[in-house]
C-alpha positions as CSV (number, residue, x, y, z in Angstrom):
1,M,0.0,0.0,-0.2
2,S,1.6,2.9,-1.2
3,R,1.6,6.5,0.4
4,Y,2.9,9.0,-2.2
5,W,-0.1,11.7,-2.4
6,C,-2.4,12.8,0.8
7,G,-5.7,13.9,1.0
8,M,-9.1,13.4,2.2
9,A,-10.7,10.4,0.7
10,L,-14.5,10.0,0.2
11,P,-17.1,9.2,1.6
12,W,-16.5,10.7,4.8
13,K,-17.6,8.6,7.4
14,G,-18.9,11.4,9.7
15,T,-16.4,10.4,12.4
16,L,-13.4,12.1,13.3
17,A,-11.4,9.1,13.1
18,S,-12.2,8.7,9.4
19,L,-11.3,12.1,8.6
20,V,-7.8,11.5,9.8
21,E,-7.2,7.9,8.7
22,S,-4.6,7.2,6.1
23,K,-5.7,6.8,2.9
24,D,-3.7,5.1,-0.4
25,D,-3.0,6.8,-3.4
26,K,-5.8,4.8,-5.3
27,E,-8.5,6.2,-2.8
28,V,-7.0,10.1,-3.0
29,I,-7.2,10.1,-6.5
30,T,-10.6,8.3,-7.0
31,S,-11.9,11.1,-4.5
32,S,-10.1,14.2,-6.8
33,I,-11.7,12.5,-9.7
34,I,-15.0,12.6,-8.2
35,W,-14.8,16.3,-6.8
36,I,-13.4,17.1,-10.3
37,I,-16.2,15.8,-12.5
38,M,-19.1,16.6,-10.1
39,T,-18.4,20.1,-9.4
40,R,-20.1,22.6,-11.6
41,I,-18.0,25.0,-13.5
42,G,-18.2,28.1,-11.8
43,E,-19.1,26.6,-8.3
44,R,-16.0,27.4,-6.9
45,V,-15.4,31.0,-5.6
46,M,-11.8,31.3,-6.1
47,R,-11.8,29.2,-8.7
48,P,-14.5,29.6,-11.3
49,E,-13.1,27.6,-14.1
50,F,-12.5,24.3,-12.1
51,G,-15.0,21.8,-12.8
52,S,-16.7,20.0,-15.5
53,D,-19.8,20.6,-17.3
54,V,-21.7,17.1,-17.0
55,S,-24.1,18.5,-15.0
56,Q,-25.1,20.8,-18.0
57,L,-24.9,17.6,-20.5
58,V,-27.4,15.5,-18.3
59,F,-30.5,17.7,-19.7
60,E,-29.4,17.1,-23.2
61,L,-30.8,14.6,-25.9
62,N,-30.0,11.1,-25.4
63,N,-28.0,10.5,-28.8
64,D,-24.6,9.6,-29.7
65,M,-23.5,13.4,-29.6
66,T,-24.2,13.8,-26.1
67,L,-22.4,10.5,-25.0
68,S,-19.4,11.8,-26.9
69,R,-19.7,15.5,-25.2
70,F,-19.6,13.3,-21.8
71,E,-16.5,11.8,-22.6
72,Q,-14.9,14.7,-23.8
73,S,-15.9,17.0,-20.8
74,I,-14.8,14.5,-18.6
75,K,-11.5,13.8,-20.2
76,S,-10.6,17.7,-20.6
77,A,-11.6,18.4,-17.0
78,L,-9.5,15.6,-15.4
79,D,-6.5,16.5,-17.9
80,K,-6.8,20.1,-16.7
81,F,-7.2,19.5,-13.2
82,D,-5.2,16.7,-12.0
83,D,-1.6,15.9,-13.6
84,R,-1.5,13.0,-11.3
85,V,-4.1,11.0,-13.3
86,E,-3.3,9.5,-17.0
87,V,-6.8,9.0,-18.4
88,V,-6.4,5.4,-20.6
89,G,-10.0,5.7,-21.6
90,I,-13.8,6.9,-21.3
91,K,-16.8,4.8,-22.0
92,C,-20.3,6.3,-21.5
93,V,-23.5,4.5,-22.1
94,Q,-27.0,5.6,-21.7
95,K,-29.3,3.4,-19.7
96,D,-32.8,4.7,-19.7
97,E,-32.7,8.0,-17.6
98,V,-29.3,7.4,-16.4
99,M,-25.8,7.8,-18.1
100,E,-23.0,5.6,-16.6
101,C,-19.6,6.6,-17.4
102,T,-16.4,4.6,-16.9
103,V,-13.1,6.2,-16.4
104,T,-10.2,4.0,-16.9
105,W,-7.0,5.9,-15.6
106,K,-3.4,5.3,-14.3
107,M,-1.3,7.2,-11.8
108,R,1.5,9.1,-13.5
109,K,4.1,8.2,-10.9
110,F,6.9,6.5,-12.0
111,G,6.9,2.3,-11.3
112,T,3.2,2.1,-11.4
113,F,1.8,0.7,-14.4
114,D,-1.8,-0.8,-13.2
115,T,-5.0,0.5,-14.3
116,N,-7.9,1.7,-12.3
117,Q,-11.3,2.4,-13.1
118,T,-14.1,4.8,-11.7
119,V,-17.5,4.5,-12.6
120,F,-20.0,7.3,-12.5
121,Q,-24.0,7.5,-12.8
122,F,-25.4,10.7,-13.6
123,S,-29.2,11.5,-14.0
124,P,-31.4,14.5,-14.1
125,E,-32.5,14.4,-10.6
126,R,-29.0,14.6,-9.3
127,F,-28.5,17.8,-10.7
128,M,-31.8,19.3,-10.0
129,L,-31.7,22.3,-7.3
C-alpha cells in the first residue's frame, strides 16, 4: 500500500477517526476525480473555471453526440485539473434515464503500470436544485 499523495478520501464516514485515517494513492485520486467531475463550472468561489460541465449535459438529448460530449468533458476536466491522472479511456453508456460513465486511468507515478476504473452514474434528478 503506497503513500505518495495525501488527502481526504470520499466518502467521509462522519467520524473524526475516519477523517484523519490514512488513505492510499488510489483512494485519494479517486476522490479527486469525483470532485473534479461532479463540481459545476463556476461553483468554486476562488477557482471559477474548476470543474466540468456534465451537470449541464445530463439535460441534453440522449444520442451519440451527447455521449461523445460527456466523454470529452470528463477527459478535458481531468487533464486540466489533475496532473496525477493519466486517462486511458472513457466509455459512456445511456441506460434509460441514467448515463453511466466508466473512466479508466493510471497514476502518473514511476513504477505504476496498473490501471484503475471509476464508474459514475449521472441522472437529471441528481443535478436539479
